[in-house]
N, C-alpha and C positions, 0 to 999 in steps of 0.2 A: 431458438427464439423466433417467434412469428413476427414479421414486420408487415404492417398493414400498408400496402401500397396506396390505398385510397387516402390515407392520412398524409403521406409524404410527397405525393406527386407534384404538388404546387408550392412546396417550401423551397426557399432559396438554399442551395447547397454551397459549400459543405455544411453539414450539421450533425449533431449527435442525437441519436434516437435511444431513449431509455424506456425499458419495459418494466414497470414497477411490479407487475405480477411475478416476473422472474426474480426480481430483487426480494420480494416477500417470501417466495419459495426457498430461496437460498438462505435467508435469515432463519426461517423455521428449521432448516436442516442444521445450520450452524449452532443454534441455541439448543436443539435437541441433543446434539453431541455432548453437551455438558451434563445431560441426564439429571437436571435439577439438583446437582451437587452444589451445596451452598458455598463451598470453598473454591469453586471454579468461576472465573470471571472473564468475560469476553469484551474486548475493546475494539473499536473500529479505527483503523489508521486513516485519519482524515485526509492525508496527503494523496491518497489514491483517487479520491473524487470528492470535491467539496460542494457540489451542486446542492442548493438548499433543500430542494424537494426530496432528494435522496437522503440527506442528513436527517430530515424530519422523520422519515420512515424508519431509519436505522435507530434513531433515539427512542422512538415509540416501541421498538422491538426489545428494548431493555439493555442495549449495549452501552458500554462506556465509550470514551473517546481518547484516542492516542494522538496527541498534537505535537507538531515540531515548529510552531511559530506562534507569535501572539495573534496573528490574523486567524489562524486555525482555532485557537482557544476561543476567540470571540465568536467565530462562526458556529462552533459547537454549542456554546451557551445560547446563542440566538436560536439555534435549531431545537433546543429543548433538552440537551444533555445536562444532567446534574453536575455542577462543578466538582463535587466530591468524587465523581466517576471519571474525571479528566486527569490524564497524566501528561506531563510536559517533557518531551525528550528533545534531543538535538545537540550537536556538538558546539554550536555557537549562539547561545541564548543572549540576546541583548538586554541591557538593564531595564528598558521600558517593558520588555516582554516578561521579565522576571517580576517586575512590579505589578503588571496586569494580572499575572497568574496568582500572585500573593494576595492581591486585593479580592480576586474572584473566589479565593478559598478552594483552589483545585486540590485533588486528592494527593498528588505526589509529583515531585520533580525527579526525573531520571538524570542524575548528575554524571558528567562525562570527564571531569578533570578536577584537580584540587583548586586551581584558580577559580573555576566556576563555583565550587562549593563556597569559597571565601566571599565571592560576590553575593551569592544567595544569602549567606549569613548576614552580610552587611545590610542588604536591602530589607530583609526581614526585621533586623534590629531597628532600622529607621522607622519601620511601621509598627514596632512593638508587637510583632506576631511570631509565631513558631510554625514552621512548615515541615512537612514530611518529605524525606528524600530517600531515593534508592540509588545505589551506585551501578552505573552501566559498566559491566566488565567485558573486556574483549577476550573471548575464550581461546583465540587462535585456532579456530576450527574451520576447515575448508568446506563450504556448502556445496561445492561442485556445481555451481551455477555460473552465469555470465560474470565476467570480471567486474563489470560496472555496477552490478547489484549484489556483490559479495561485500559483507560488512564485518565479518567476524575474524578476519586474519590480523596478525600483528602489524602488517603493513598498511592496514586501513586506518582512517583517521578517528574511528569511533571508539569510545569507551576508554577505560583505564586498564592497564596490564594486570594480569592476575596477581603478580608479585607485588603490585602497588596497592592491592585492595586493603590489606590489614592496616597499613599506615593511614590510609584514607578514612577507614572506619574509626580508628582511634582519634583522628583529628576531629571528625564529626562529633564524637562523643564528648569532646571538650567544649563544644560550642553551645551557646544558650538558645539560639533561635532556629536551629534545625534539629530534626530527630531522624536518625537512621532507622529505616523500617525494612529495607530489603535489597534485593539484587535484581538487576535488569540485564537481559541478554538479547541479542539479535544477530543471527549469523548470515543472513542473506535472504533473497527473495526468489519467487518462482520455483520453489523446491517441490518436486513430485516424488522423489525417492524418499519416503518417510524415514528410512533407516538413517538418513543424514542427521536426524535429530538425536539419535542415540548417544553419540559422543558428547553432545551438548548436555544431556542429562547426566552423564558420567562426570563431566567437568563441574557441573553445579554441585553434585554430591560431594566431590572432593573439596570444593571451596567452602561449602557449609561445614564440613568436618573441621577444616582449618580454623574457621571463625569461632566455632563452638569450643575448640581447644583453647582459644584465647579468651573465652568468656563472652562472646558476642553471638546473638541470635537474630534471626530474620522473621519478621511477621509475614512477609510475602516474597514470592519469587515471580518474576515477570520474564517469560521466555520469548517475548517478542512475537513475531509472526513468521512469514516466509512460505506458508502453504501456497503452492502453485495452482494454476487452473489449466485446463486443456484447450490450448489455442488451436490445435490441429483439428479437433473434432468436437466442437461445442455442442452439437446436437446429440452426439453419442454419449458424451460425458458432461451433462449440463450442470452437475453439482459436484464441487470438490469433495475429497474424502475427509470430511470434518471428523467423522468418528475415528477413522484410522489415525488421524493426526493427534487427536486428544488422547487416544489410547496409548500411543507411544510414551507420552509423559506419565500416564497412569502406571505404566508397567516399569519404566526405567528411572523415574525421578523419585527419590526418597524424601517425600514431604514429611515435615515434623508435625506433631499434633497441633491442630489449630492454625496451621500455616495456610495462607491463601495463595492460589496459583492464578496468574493473569496471562491471557493470550492477547496479542494485538494483530488482528488480521485486517488487511485492506483489499488487496487484489482479489482474493478468493471470495470476498463479499460482493463486490460490485462489478468485476470484469464482465461477467456473463450477461448482465442486464443491459449493456450498452453496445451500440454499433455506430460507426461513423458512416454517414451516407454522403457520397460524392457523385459527381456527374461527369460523363465522358465529354471532353471538349473536342478531342480529335483522335482518330485512329491514324497514326503515322506509320507508313509502311517503308521500312528501310531495306537495304540490300540484304542484311542478314537477320534482322529482327523486325517484329511489329511492336510498336509502342502504343500503349493505351494511355493517352495524356488526359489526366483528370483535373478538375478544378480544385482539388484538395492536394496539399503537399505536406512536407514535414512541419510546416507551421501549424497544421491542424492535428496531425498524428505523427509525433516524432519518434516513436518507439522503433520502427524499422530502421531509420537512419542512424539513430543513437545507439541502439542495443543490438542491431541486426535481428530484431524480433520479428516473429511471424504472426500474421493474422489471416484467418480464412477469408478469401475474397470471393464475393458472389455478385453476379449480374442479376439485379432484380427486375430488369425490363425485358431482356431478350427471351424470345420464344424459339429462337433458332436451334435446330437440332444439330447443326454443324458446329464444330468447335475450332478455335484458333489458339495459338500460343502467343502471349504478349509479355512484354516487360511493362509492368504497371508503374507509371511515373507521375510526378506532380509538376506544377508550373514554376517552382522556385528556381532561381538562377544559381543553382548549385548542382554539381554532378552527383552528390550524395542524395538528391531528392528522388529516391527510388524506393517504392514500397516493396516490390517483389519482382524477381525475374522468372521468366519461363512459366507463366501462369496459364493454365489451360482453362478457357472460359467459352461459353456459347458465343458465337460470332457477335462482336460488339459493334455499335454504331454511335455516332454523335447523339448525345442526349440521354443515353442509357444511364440508369441509376445503379451505382456500384456500392455494395455494402462491405465494410470491414468489420467482421464479427469480433466479439469478445474485446471490445474497446472501451468498456466502462471504467477501467482502471488505468491511470496514467495516460489518458487520452486528452480529453478536453482540458483537464487541469494543467497540462503542460504546453498548451497552445501558446503561440507567440505572434507578434505582429511584424516579424521580419519581412522585408520587401514592402513594408507598410500595407500588409494585407489585413483585412478585417478578421476578427476572431470568429471561429465557427459558432453557429447558432445551436439551439438544442430544442428537442421536443420530448416531453415527459408524458408517457402514455399510461 
């Protein structure tokens, strides 16, 4: 991604820089992977980045929206997503959120527990409406990714256990204001080994066979998202392997005639188009290490501190041919406010602009005001 220094040199740091050309290129690659097959549907996971300018571009590209809060549902509708292309997931849906989604006429609720099913039935009954629901099933599959972004193990809070699925479907069938339409899954995030999704396909095949043996069928299967992006080499691997990802499900998932298949991608859509730009406050030389102290901290980009995540760090200002090794840190009054240790960069000085690449997903959206810091700004190019 090319960052135009002439556009950013006078902007107050830290801020997020979004390249909409990169976003559009990524969207074209993602939609092309579906090969115009009418039974394949792509939804964008709004939680990855809800900046309205980006949401508008994604909506115009024809994607649906995967939302996990009432605020995300409203943002998606405001950005131009069709309500019938919105799905509402999340383990803790509040009554007002369920009411908002019902009034908006969203496409589907991804239900995560029997108590939630009962509340949705009650709220829909109050409004004299019938809503479509899918059950999110916890497949107990290890995604072999970071523990904090693994969602498909039995120890995780998400979804209902496979052995509880049939009783849940039977209960839904007895209700008047919900209609069971399908199954929803999500095993984790930042997955680059596409073979990880093969056991998911096999588990879905087994569950469908069980349901059909009891007389129940699904109109749709939602396999969630999870496709990763290359944080180490964003210029070498600018586009995630959307074709390989979709092909795994084409090959291993036994769809029934007329059945619809839904994907919910977030990180792989927006990560590449965003960078966080910070400024060097001080070069602090210690006895054993050099510290590059920035005006950005984990309040602006929490992924390194929270997930031990890696971002490629670049000095946009330095022309120095000599390099030095730094621990790149922020100003937050916490020892965990460290972006990365032992980073080799061109010799840095006060005022240099530093870019954290591939920060378009789970960057600005997760910013906080801890230490009463201002939220980071943004520039959409």
